[in-house]
C-alpha positions as a LaTeX table, in Angstrom:
\begin{tabular}{lrrr}
\hline
Residue & $x$ (\AA) & $y$ (\AA) & $z$ (\AA) \\
\hline
Met1 & 47.67 & $-0.71$ & 15.75 \\
Leu2 & 44.07 & $-1.71$ & 15.16 \\
Ala3 & 44.45 & $-1.28$ & 11.40 \\
Thr4 & 47.62 & $-3.40$ & 11.44 \\
Ile5 & 45.89 & $-6.18$ & 13.36 \\
Leu6 & 42.94 & $-6.17$ & 10.95 \\
Ile7 & 45.20 & $-6.27$ & 7.90 \\
Ile8 & 47.30 & $-9.15$ & 9.26 \\
Trp9 & 44.16 & $-11.00$ & 10.32 \\
Ser10 & 42.63 & $-10.57$ & 6.86 \\
Leu11 & 45.80 & $-11.76$ & 5.11 \\
Leu12 & 46.28 & $-14.83$ & 7.32 \\
Ser13 & 42.62 & $-15.93$ & 7.31 \\
Gly14 & 42.35 & $-18.65$ & 4.69 \\
Pro15 & 45.89 & $-19.02$ & 3.27 \\
Val16 & 47.55 & $-19.60$ & 6.64 \\
Leu17 & 44.85 & $-20.00$ & 9.28 \\
Pro18 & 41.60 & $-21.94$ & 8.76 \\
Ala19 & 38.85 & $-19.43$ & 8.01 \\
Asn20 & 36.30 & $-21.54$ & 9.89 \\
Met21 & 38.36 & $-21.11$ & 13.05 \\
Val22 & 39.38 & $-17.43$ & 12.93 \\
Ser23 & 36.78 & $-16.01$ & 10.50 \\
Ser24 & 37.85 & $-12.69$ & 8.92 \\
Pro25 & 37.30 & $-8.96$ & 9.48 \\
Gly26 & 34.98 & $-8.84$ & 6.46 \\
Glu27 & 32.72 & $-11.60$ & 7.77 \\
Val28 & 32.57 & $-10.07$ & 11.25 \\
Trp29 & 31.77 & $-6.69$ & 9.72 \\
Ser30 & 28.97 & $-8.25$ & 7.66 \\
Val31 & 27.42 & $-9.73$ & 10.80 \\
Leu32 & 27.63 & $-6.37$ & 12.59 \\
Ile33 & 26.04 & $-4.57$ & 9.63 \\
Gly34 & 23.26 & $-7.16$ & 9.58 \\
Trp35 & 22.55 & $-6.62$ & 13.27 \\
Val36 & 22.62 & $-2.85$ & 12.92 \\
Ser37 & 20.25 & $-2.98$ & 9.94 \\
Glu38 & 17.81 & $-4.99$ & 12.07 \\
Pro39 & 18.20 & $-3.35$ & 15.51 \\
Leu40 & 15.16 & $-5.10$ & 16.96 \\
Glu41 & 17.17 & $-8.32$ & 16.90 \\
Leu42 & 20.25 & $-6.89$ & 18.65 \\
Leu43 & 19.01 & $-4.13$ & 20.97 \\
Pro44 & 16.99 & $-6.42$ & 23.31 \\
His45 & 20.12 & $-8.48$ & 23.96 \\
Val46 & 22.24 & $-5.34$ & 24.52 \\
Gly47 & 19.57 & $-3.95$ & 26.83 \\
Val48 & 19.41 & $-7.12$ & 28.94 \\
Thr49 & 23.19 & $-7.30$ & 29.41 \\
Phe50 & 23.42 & $-3.58$ & 30.14 \\
Tyr51 & 20.58 & $-3.80$ & 32.69 \\
Glu52 & 22.13 & $-6.79$ & 34.48 \\
Ala53 & 25.57 & $-5.18$ & 34.59 \\
Thr54 & 24.26 & $-1.78$ & 35.72 \\
Val55 & 21.91 & $-2.98$ & 38.46 \\
Gly56 & 24.44 & $-5.50$ & 39.77 \\
Tyr57 & 27.13 & $-2.81$ & 39.65 \\
Leu58 & 25.03 & $-0.41$ & 41.71 \\
Ile59 & 24.05 & $-3.04$ & 44.29 \\
Gly60 & 27.61 & $-4.34$ & 44.62 \\
Gly61 & 28.95 & $-0.79$ & 44.82 \\
Val62 & 26.61 & 0.31 & 47.61 \\
Leu63 & 27.23 & $-2.87$ & 49.60 \\
Gly64 & 30.99 & $-2.68$ & 49.03 \\
Ile65 & 31.23 & 0.91 & 50.26 \\
Thr66 & 28.97 & 0.24 & 53.25 \\
Val67 & 30.65 & $-2.96$ & 54.44 \\
Gly68 & 34.16 & $-1.66$ & 53.74 \\
Ala69 & 33.49 & 1.49 & 55.77 \\
Leu70 & 32.01 & $-0.52$ & 58.65 \\
Phe71 & 34.96 & $-2.90$ & 58.70 \\
Gly72 & 37.29 & 0.09 & 58.84 \\
Val73 & 35.42 & 1.83 & 61.64 \\
Phe74 & 34.84 & $-1.30$ & 63.73 \\
Pro75 & 38.12 & $-3.30$ & 63.87 \\
Phe76 & 36.49 & $-6.05$ & 65.93 \\
Leu77 & 33.95 & $-6.63$ & 63.17 \\
Ala78 & 36.75 & $-6.83$ & 60.60 \\
Ser79 & 38.85 & $-9.27$ & 62.63 \\
Thr80 & 35.81 & $-11.49$ & 63.26 \\
Leu81 & 34.45 & $-11.70$ & 59.72 \\
Asp82 & 37.67 & $-11.29$ & 57.72 \\
Pro83 & 38.34 & $-15.07$ & 57.40 \\
Ala84 & 34.90 & $-15.67$ & 55.92 \\
Val85 & 35.18 & $-12.69$ & 53.55 \\
Thr86 & 38.66 & $-13.79$ & 52.45 \\
Ala87 & 37.44 & $-17.33$ & 51.78 \\
Val88 & 34.61 & $-16.11$ & 49.53 \\
Tyr89 & 36.94 & $-13.64$ & 47.82 \\
Ala90 & 39.38 & $-16.43$ & 46.95 \\
Leu91 & 36.59 & $-18.41$ & 45.30 \\
Pro92 & 36.26 & $-17.94$ & 41.51 \\
Lys93 & 32.98 & $-16.02$ & 41.38 \\
Ile94 & 31.77 & $-17.66$ & 38.17 \\
Thr95 & 31.45 & $-20.92$ & 40.11 \\
Leu96 & 28.63 & $-19.28$ & 42.09 \\
Ala97 & 26.53 & $-18.84$ & 38.95 \\
Pro98 & 24.86 & $-22.30$ & 39.12 \\
Met99 & 24.00 & $-21.70$ & 42.77 \\
Phe100 & 22.43 & $-18.34$ & 41.94 \\
Val101 & 20.44 & $-20.00$ & 39.15 \\
Leu102 & 19.08 & $-22.51$ & 41.67 \\
Met103 & 18.30 & $-19.73$ & 44.14 \\
Phe104 & 16.88 & $-17.06$ & 41.81 \\
Gly105 & 15.98 & $-18.91$ & 38.63 \\
Val106 & 17.24 & $-18.49$ & 35.07 \\
Gly107 & 16.02 & $-14.89$ & 34.74 \\
Leu108 & 17.78 & $-11.59$ & 35.26 \\
Val109 & 18.08 & $-11.82$ & 39.04 \\
Ser110 & 20.68 & $-14.61$ & 39.01 \\
Lys111 & 22.96 & $-12.60$ & 36.68 \\
Ile112 & 22.46 & $-9.43$ & 38.73 \\
Ala113 & 23.46 & $-11.34$ & 41.88 \\
Leu114 & 26.60 & $-12.65$ & 40.16 \\
Val115 & 27.57 & $-9.15$ & 39.00 \\
Ala116 & 26.88 & $-7.71$ & 42.45 \\
Ile117 & 29.15 & $-10.15$ & 44.29 \\
Ile118 & 31.97 & $-9.64$ & 41.77 \\
Val119 & 31.77 & $-5.84$ & 42.01 \\
Phe120 & 31.33 & $-5.97$ & 45.80 \\
Phe121 & 34.81 & $-7.30$ & 46.48 \\
Phe122 & 36.57 & $-4.76$ & 44.26 \\
Ile123 & 34.90 & $-1.84$ & 45.98 \\
Phe124 & 34.90 & $-3.42$ & 49.44 \\
Tyr125 & 38.67 & $-3.86$ & 49.56 \\
Asn126 & 39.31 & $-0.46$ & 48.02 \\
Thr127 & 37.06 & 1.18 & 50.60 \\
Leu128 & 38.56 & $-0.81$ & 53.46 \\
Asn129 & 42.12 & 0.06 & 52.44 \\
Gly130 & 41.09 & 3.69 & 52.09 \\
Val131 & 39.62 & 3.73 & 55.59 \\
Arg132 & 42.74 & 2.14 & 57.03 \\
Ala133 & 44.86 & 4.76 & 55.26 \\
Val134 & 43.09 & 7.65 & 57.00 \\
Asp135 & 45.51 & 9.57 & 59.22 \\
Val136 & 45.35 & 8.13 & 62.75 \\
Asp137 & 46.07 & 11.48 & 64.37 \\
Leu138 & 43.16 & 13.04 & 62.51 \\
Arg139 & 40.78 & 10.30 & 63.64 \\
Glu140 & 41.91 & 10.58 & 67.25 \\
Ala141 & 41.68 & 14.38 & 67.22 \\
Val142 & 38.08 & 14.24 & 65.99 \\
Gln143 & 37.19 & 11.62 & 68.63 \\
Val144 & 38.81 & 13.71 & 71.38 \\
Ile145 & 36.48 & 16.63 & 70.69 \\
Gly146 & 33.49 & 14.31 & 71.12 \\
Ala147 & 32.61 & 13.08 & 67.64 \\
Ser148 & 30.54 & 9.91 & 67.52 \\
Arg149 & 31.42 & 6.99 & 65.26 \\
Gly150 & 28.73 & 8.11 & 62.85 \\
Gln151 & 30.13 & 11.63 & 62.69 \\
Leu152 & 33.64 & 10.25 & 62.32 \\
Leu153 & 32.49 & 8.11 & 59.41 \\
Arg154 & 30.54 & 10.90 & 57.72 \\
His155 & 32.88 & 13.86 & 58.16 \\
Val156 & 36.34 & 12.28 & 58.23 \\
Ile157 & 36.54 & 8.72 & 56.93 \\
Leu158 & 34.31 & 8.81 & 53.84 \\
Pro159 & 35.69 & 12.14 & 52.53 \\
Ser160 & 39.23 & 10.85 & 53.06 \\
Thr161 & 38.52 & 7.59 & 51.23 \\
Trp162 & 36.74 & 9.28 & 48.32 \\
Glu163 & 39.59 & 8.66 & 45.83 \\
Trp164 & 39.86 & 5.01 & 46.91 \\
Ile165 & 36.14 & 4.49 & 46.38 \\
Leu166 & 36.22 & 6.14 & 42.95 \\
Asp167 & 39.14 & 3.94 & 41.91 \\
Gly168 & 37.20 & 0.86 & 43.01 \\
Leu169 & 34.16 & 1.97 & 41.04 \\
Lys170 & 36.30 & 2.48 & 37.95 \\
Ile171 & 38.22 & $-0.80$ & 37.95 \\
Ser172 & 35.08 & $-2.83$ & 38.63 \\
Val173 & 33.25 & $-1.75$ & 35.45 \\
Pro174 & 34.77 & $-4.44$ & 33.17 \\
Ser175 & 34.16 & $-7.05$ & 35.87 \\
Ala176 & 30.47 & $-6.13$ & 35.92 \\
Phe177 & 30.18 & $-7.03$ & 32.24 \\
Ile178 & 32.26 & $-10.17$ & 32.79 \\
Gly179 & 29.74 & $-11.30$ & 35.40 \\
Ala180 & 26.72 & $-10.47$ & 33.27 \\
Val181 & 28.02 & $-12.10$ & 30.09 \\
Gly182 & 29.46 & $-15.09$ & 31.97 \\
Gly183 & 26.16 & $-15.74$ & 33.68 \\
Glu184 & 24.30 & $-15.49$ & 30.38 \\
Met185 & 26.66 & $-17.98$ & 28.76 \\
Ile186 & 25.85 & $-20.54$ & 31.45 \\
Val187 & 22.07 & $-20.26$ & 31.23 \\
Ser188 & 19.99 & $-17.59$ & 29.53 \\
Gln189 & 17.66 & $-16.94$ & 26.63 \\
Gln190 & 18.67 & $-13.30$ & 26.25 \\
Gly191 & 21.74 & $-11.10$ & 26.38 \\
Leu192 & 25.07 & $-10.81$ & 24.60 \\
Gly193 & 26.39 & $-13.85$ & 26.43 \\
Phe194 & 23.48 & $-15.82$ & 25.00 \\
Leu195 & 24.46 & $-14.64$ & 21.49 \\
Val196 & 28.02 & $-15.84$ & 22.03 \\
Arg197 & 26.88 & $-19.22$ & 23.34 \\
Asp198 & 24.30 & $-19.67$ & 20.58 \\
Ala199 & 26.80 & $-18.80$ & 17.85 \\
Ala200 & 29.42 & $-21.13$ & 19.35 \\
Arg201 & 26.94 & $-24.01$ & 19.32 \\
Thr202 & 26.52 & $-23.60$ & 15.55 \\
Leu203 & 30.29 & $-23.03$ & 15.08 \\
Asn204 & 29.60 & $-19.55$ & 13.70 \\
Val205 & 32.91 & $-17.87$ & 14.54 \\
Ala206 & 31.95 & $-14.61$ & 12.84 \\
Glu207 & 28.90 & $-14.16$ & 15.07 \\
Val208 & 30.92 & $-15.05$ & 18.17 \\
Leu209 & 33.50 & $-12.38$ & 17.34 \\
Ala210 & 30.80 & $-9.86$ & 16.40 \\
Ala211 & 29.11 & $-10.36$ & 19.77 \\
Ile212 & 32.48 & $-9.93$ & 21.49 \\
Val213 & 33.00 & $-6.66$ & 19.59 \\
Ile214 & 29.62 & $-5.40$ & 20.87 \\
Ile215 & 30.56 & $-6.39$ & 24.43 \\
Val216 & 33.91 & $-4.59$ & 24.17 \\
Leu217 & 32.26 & $-1.44$ & 22.78 \\
Leu218 & 29.57 & $-1.42$ & 25.47 \\
Ser219 & 32.09 & $-1.96$ & 28.25 \\
Thr220 & 34.39 & 0.74 & 26.82 \\
Ile221 & 31.56 & 3.29 & 26.64 \\
Val222 & 30.46 & 2.65 & 30.21 \\
Asn223 & 34.05 & 2.71 & 31.42 \\
Ala224 & 34.57 & 6.07 & 29.69 \\
Ile225 & 31.47 & 7.46 & 31.42 \\
Val226 & 32.67 & 6.26 & 34.83 \\
Thr227 & 36.17 & 7.64 & 34.17 \\
Trp228 & 34.64 & 11.01 & 33.24 \\
Gly229 & 32.52 & 10.96 & 36.39 \\
Arg230 & 35.56 & 10.09 & 38.47 \\
Ala231 & 37.51 & 13.01 & 37.01 \\
Lys232 & 34.63 & 15.40 & 37.67 \\
Ala233 & 34.20 & 14.15 & 41.23 \\
Gly234 & 37.94 & 14.42 & 41.88 \\
Ala235 & 38.00 & 17.99 & 40.53 \\
Trp236 & 34.96 & 18.90 & 42.66 \\
Arg237 & 36.62 & 17.48 & 45.75 \\
Ser238 & 39.82 & 19.41 & 45.05 \\
Asp239 & 37.88 & 22.65 & 44.58 \\
Ala240 & 35.96 & 22.01 & 47.81 \\
Ser241 & 39.20 & 21.35 & 49.68 \\
Val242 & 40.66 & 24.66 & 48.46 \\
Ile243 & 37.54 & 26.53 & 49.49 \\
\hline
\end{tabular}
């Protein structure tokens, strides 16, 4: 499929579609080769985007699991704060980027904050739904024998919501890169989003597409790592359950 797309793209670029609007596979490849031959120009931008996405992903993940579990254990807390959480969730997160820039400056922190809030909601709702799906009879049985809320959370709820949490961690990986790159495109002097914005300003379509290819590859690699970790964690949990 990829080969077919590249062939059709190459044939249409120029005779049918304006080359200055769609570029061509050859031009994009030339840009990528140029970047690879001079890694000191590309690697700092890749490193910045990867750092922003990773740190924001970890912060959003920890907060999402924690708040989701608390909302599930304490129904009063969920019913009280749910309207506010729903209102923020309905807001397009990219619109928060200018506010984060004003709060944290144009550096890495504003992009990390944007990534964290995007990832938070994916994992929060997955964790909350997982907690609510825990068997009621099991929860009541554990409470009857004297388990505290902390013990209930540690020994019953979190193990039972493990698959939900892992799914949330997996589906939020692309969103982490969306947040990082989106924030960089608004205001930044580094990162892959900066490369896209800078190339677009000079109408260099080949560089825009080359930067997008790098983003896709980076996101795919990280997603594959998370998917592998999820499979290993799921297998470990299954083995532990059998034992």
